[in-house]
N, CA, C and O of each residue as an XYZ file, in Angstrom:
344
protein
N      -7.867     28.525     29.719
C      -7.642     29.216     28.470
C      -6.535     28.494     27.698
O      -5.477     28.195     28.251
N      -6.787     28.216     26.419
C      -5.830     27.515     25.577
C      -4.717     28.451     25.122
O      -4.945     29.615     24.792
N      -3.522     27.908     25.116
C      -2.405     28.682     24.598
C      -2.381     28.558     23.075
O      -3.075     27.723     22.496
N      -1.585     29.390     22.449
C      -1.467     29.374     20.987
C      -0.963     28.016     20.499
O      -1.433     27.505     19.483
N      -0.010     27.434     21.222
C       0.540     26.138     20.820
C      -0.521     25.047     20.866
O      -0.578     24.209     19.966
N      -1.357     25.040     21.892
C      -2.404     24.027     22.002
C      -3.416     24.161     20.867
O      -3.854     23.160     20.300
N      -3.779     25.379     20.542
C      -4.742     25.603     19.463
C      -4.148     25.160     18.123
O      -4.828     24.502     17.336
N      -2.904     25.510     17.861
C      -2.263     25.136     16.595
C      -2.079     23.624     16.496
O      -2.231     23.061     15.412
N      -1.759     22.964     17.590
C      -1.584     21.517     17.584
C      -2.911     20.830     17.299
O      -2.964     19.886     16.509
N      -3.975     21.289     17.929
C      -5.286     20.696     17.694
C      -5.724     20.914     16.254
O      -6.286     20.003     15.645
N      -5.488     22.073     15.702
C      -5.859     22.371     14.330
C      -5.047     21.513     13.362
O      -5.584     21.013     12.374
N      -3.763     21.343     13.644
C      -2.906     20.525     12.778
C      -3.350     19.071     12.798
O      -3.397     18.427     11.750
N      -3.677     18.540     13.978
C      -4.159     17.165     14.071
C      -5.482     16.994     13.333
O      -5.705     15.979     12.672
N      -6.348     17.977     13.447
C      -7.640     17.933     12.763
C      -7.438     17.939     11.251
O      -8.074     17.165     10.536
N      -6.561     18.804     10.765
C      -6.281     18.875      9.330
C      -5.643     17.586      8.833
O      -5.973     17.119      7.743
N      -4.744     17.008      9.602
C      -4.123     15.740      9.215
C      -5.158     14.629      9.184
O      -5.148     13.795      8.278
N      -6.037     14.612     10.149
C      -7.094     13.612     10.165
C      -8.016     13.721      8.963
O      -8.400     12.712      8.373
N      -8.368     14.949      8.603
C      -9.207     15.141      7.422
C      -8.485     14.731      6.153
O      -9.104     14.193      5.234
N      -7.172     14.980      6.089
C      -6.397     14.567      4.910
C      -6.399     13.051      4.784
O      -6.546     12.526      3.680
N      -6.238     12.335      5.901
C      -6.274     10.876      5.849
C      -7.673     10.364      5.500
O      -7.809      9.361      4.799
N      -8.687     11.031      5.972
C     -10.050     10.660      5.618
C     -10.278     10.838      4.116
O     -10.874      9.977      3.469
N      -9.809     11.943      3.574
C      -9.917     12.166      2.134
C      -9.140     11.143      1.336
O      -9.590     10.715      0.273
N      -7.977     10.742      1.832
C      -7.183      9.715      1.149
C      -7.922      8.382      1.155
O      -7.895      7.655      0.163
N      -8.572      8.060      2.248
C      -9.353      6.821      2.316
C     -10.527      6.826      1.349
O     -10.806      5.821      0.696
N     -11.206      7.950      1.260
C     -12.315      8.062      0.313
C     -11.795      7.945     -1.114
O     -12.451      7.353     -1.971
N     -10.631      8.502     -1.366
C     -10.033      8.414     -2.686
C      -9.679      6.976     -3.047
O      -9.888      6.555     -4.185
N      -9.153      6.229     -2.103
C      -8.842      4.819     -2.352
C     -10.133      4.030     -2.584
O     -10.150      3.099     -3.389
N     -11.198      4.389     -1.895
C     -12.491      3.756     -2.137
C     -12.932      3.997     -3.577
O     -13.425      3.086     -4.241
N     -12.753      5.216     -4.054
C     -13.100      5.529     -5.442
C     -12.255      4.711     -6.407
O     -12.740      4.276     -7.451
N     -10.990      4.503     -6.055
C     -10.110      3.704     -6.900
C     -10.586      2.249     -6.947
O     -10.559      1.623     -8.006
N     -11.011      1.723     -5.834
C     -11.535      0.357     -5.803
C     -12.819      0.215     -6.594
O     -13.028     -0.792     -7.270
N     -13.671      1.209     -6.514
C     -14.911      1.174     -7.287
C     -14.631      1.243     -8.782
O     -15.352      0.643     -9.579
N     -13.588      1.971     -9.166
C     -13.197      2.006    -10.573
C     -12.758      0.626    -11.035
O     -13.063      0.225    -12.159
N     -12.057     -0.096    -10.198
C     -11.647     -1.460    -10.531
C     -12.835     -2.388    -10.700
O     -12.846     -3.234    -11.595
N     -13.829     -2.233     -9.849
C     -15.041     -3.039     -9.983
C     -15.743     -2.719    -11.299
O     -16.228     -3.621    -11.982
N     -15.796     -1.449    -11.650
C     -16.406     -1.047    -12.917
C     -15.669     -1.631    -14.112
O     -16.293     -2.040    -15.091
N     -14.356     -1.671    -14.036
C     -13.580     -2.260    -15.125
C     -13.872     -3.742    -15.264
O     -14.000     -4.247    -16.379
N     -13.977     -4.433    -14.162
C     -14.293     -5.856    -14.206
C     -15.665     -6.125    -14.798
O     -15.838     -7.061    -15.578
N     -16.633     -5.310    -14.431
C     -17.975     -5.477    -14.984
C     -17.995     -5.196    -16.487
O     -18.671     -5.895    -17.242
N     -17.259     -4.182    -16.916
C     -17.200     -3.867    -18.352
C     -16.561     -5.007    -19.132
O     -17.031     -5.358    -20.214
N     -15.502     -5.582    -18.598
C     -14.843     -6.701    -19.279
C     -15.773     -7.911    -19.328
O     -15.824     -8.608    -20.341
N     -16.501     -8.164    -18.260
C     -17.426     -9.290    -18.241
C     -18.522     -9.125    -19.281
O     -18.883    -10.079    -19.970
N     -19.045     -7.924    -19.392
C     -20.098     -7.673    -20.388
C     -19.546     -7.780    -21.803
O     -20.248     -8.245    -22.701
N     -18.316     -7.363    -22.016
C     -17.710     -7.480    -23.342
C     -17.517     -8.941    -23.725
O     -17.753     -9.319    -24.873
N     -17.090     -9.759    -22.776
C     -16.927    -11.189    -23.055
C     -18.275    -11.826    -23.378
O     -18.372    -12.659    -24.280
N     -19.317    -11.433    -22.641
C     -20.664    -11.920    -22.932
C     -21.090    -11.532    -24.336
O     -21.638    -12.349    -25.077
N     -20.835    -10.279    -24.697
C     -21.240     -9.791    -26.019
C     -20.500    -10.526    -27.127
O     -21.103    -10.856    -28.148
N     -19.220    -10.789    -26.954
C     -18.461    -11.530    -27.957
C     -18.970    -12.966    -28.045
O     -19.005    -13.547    -29.129
N     -19.355    -13.527    -26.932
C     -19.918    -14.872    -26.944
C     -21.225    -14.945    -27.705
O     -21.519    -15.961    -28.336
N     -22.006    -13.893    -27.657
C     -23.288    -13.877    -28.369
C     -23.120    -13.544    -29.842
O     -23.806    -14.112    -30.691
N     -22.202    -12.620    -30.151
C     -21.986    -12.210    -31.545
C     -20.493    -12.204    -31.845
O     -19.858    -11.151    -31.794
N     -19.929    -13.354    -32.155
C     -18.486    -13.426    -32.398
C     -18.023    -12.583    -33.587
O     -16.872    -12.146    -33.622
N     -18.899    -12.352    -34.552
C     -18.503    -11.568    -35.727
C     -18.293    -10.090    -35.389
O     -17.646     -9.379    -36.157
N     -18.814     -9.619    -34.278
C     -18.657     -8.219    -33.875
C     -17.561     -8.055    -32.832
O     -17.516     -7.034    -32.146
N     -16.681     -9.034    -32.700
C     -15.681     -8.975    -31.628
C     -14.718     -7.801    -31.785
O     -14.264     -7.248    -30.783
N     -14.399     -7.414    -33.006
C     -13.494     -6.273    -33.204
C     -14.063     -4.974    -32.670
O     -13.379     -4.235    -31.961
N     -15.316     -4.691    -33.011
C     -15.962     -3.450    -32.536
C     -16.142     -3.480    -31.020
O     -15.934     -2.476    -30.338
N     -16.528     -4.635    -30.510
C     -16.751     -4.756    -29.059
C     -15.438     -4.551    -28.309
O     -15.405     -3.865    -27.288
N     -14.355     -5.148    -28.816
C     -13.062     -5.035    -28.150
C     -12.563     -3.594    -28.139
O     -12.071     -3.112    -27.119
N     -12.689     -2.906    -29.269
C     -12.239     -1.509    -29.347
C     -13.038     -0.639    -28.382
O     -12.470      0.193    -27.675
N     -14.350     -0.831    -28.353
C     -15.192     -0.046    -27.447
C     -14.850     -0.342    -25.992
O     -14.800      0.570    -25.166
N     -14.612     -1.619    -25.674
C     -14.274     -1.983    -24.301
C     -12.944     -1.369    -23.883
O     -12.823     -0.847    -22.774
N     -11.946     -1.426    -24.760
C     -10.634     -0.872    -24.415
C     -10.718      0.638    -24.212
O     -10.073      1.174    -23.311
N     -11.493      1.321    -25.026
C     -11.670      2.763    -24.852
C     -12.332      3.071    -23.509
O     -11.912      3.984    -22.798
N     -13.365      2.307    -23.168
C     -14.034      2.496    -21.870
C     -13.121      2.168    -20.704
O     -13.133      2.862    -19.687
N     -12.325      1.109    -20.844
C     -11.385      0.728    -19.787
C     -10.363      1.848    -19.563
O     -10.004      2.145    -18.424
N      -9.904      2.459    -20.641
C      -8.917      3.534    -20.508
C      -9.502      4.723    -19.756
O      -8.822      5.327    -18.927
N     -10.743      5.059    -20.034
C     -11.359      6.194    -19.339
C     -11.563      5.892    -17.863
O     -11.341      6.757    -17.016
N     -11.983      4.676    -17.549
C     -12.179      4.302    -16.141
C     -10.838      4.263    -15.416
O     -10.736      4.703    -14.271
N      -9.810      3.737    -16.078
C      -8.490      3.651    -15.455
C      -7.914      5.038    -15.174
O      -7.222      5.233    -14.175
N      -8.195      5.993    -16.045
C      -7.726      7.358    -15.828
C      -8.298      7.937    -14.542
O      -7.578      8.564    -13.765
N      -9.586      7.729    -14.316
C     -10.179      8.246    -13.078
C      -9.615      7.514    -11.864
O      -9.440      8.115    -10.804
N      -9.331      6.229    -12.011
C      -8.717      5.481    -10.914
C      -7.324      5.973    -10.594
O      -6.951      6.063     -9.425
N      -6.548      6.292    -11.619
C      -5.193      6.813    -11.399
C      -5.250      8.187    -10.740
O      -4.443      8.484     -9.859
N      -6.198      9.029    -11.159
C      -6.355     10.333    -10.508
C      -6.667     10.162     -9.023
O      -6.115     10.872     -8.182
N      -7.545      9.226     -8.707
C      -7.887      8.980     -7.299
C      -6.672      8.505     -6.515
O      -6.478      8.906     -5.368
N      -5.847      7.648     -7.127
C      -4.650      7.165     -6.451
C      -3.643      8.297     -6.216
O      -3.021      8.363     -5.156
N      -3.486      9.171     -7.183
C      -2.588     10.317     -7.030
C      -3.075     11.223     -5.908
O      -2.280     11.692     -5.094
N      -4.371     11.466     -5.865
C      -4.930     12.304     -4.793
C      -4.690     11.660     -3.441
O      -4.366     12.350     -2.475
N      -4.847     10.337     -3.358
C      -4.597      9.643     -2.087
C      -3.138      9.798     -1.662
O      -2.863     10.034     -0.486
N      -2.199      9.668     -2.604
C      -0.786      9.851     -2.264
C      -0.511     11.277     -1.792
O       0.220     11.481     -0.822
N      -1.087     12.249     -2.464
C      -0.866     13.647     -2.082
C      -1.433     13.908     -0.688
O      -0.773     14.533      0.142
N      -2.650     13.435     -0.428
C      -3.259     13.691      0.870
C      -2.572     12.937      1.999
O      -2.497     13.449      3.116
N      -2.073     11.744      1.740
C      -1.438     10.992      2.813
C      -0.042     11.512      3.127
O       0.516     11.167      4.170
N       0.535     12.327      2.259
C       1.848     12.891      2.541
C       1.762     14.180      3.329
O       2.794     14.738      3.699
N       0.565     14.669      3.596
C       0.391     15.927      4.339
C       0.617     15.702      5.806
O       0.516     16.640      6.597
């Protein structure tokens, strides 16, 4: 029969393990956001190469998209920090 201390220790270890697992998934999301930003920048450079006269519109649209992707990446990083401190 398990004592109260053994049950609480096992539950705490399980919760800590899940928190670290969630932090790892969050960092994965952050890395995927970085890949998305790189792909968006590559496509913008391609578009400017094809139509140099539209570079202003393309640049503004790319920067707006980059900001939205970066926001989700920062949220994922904050979540990872919060979960890893548990």
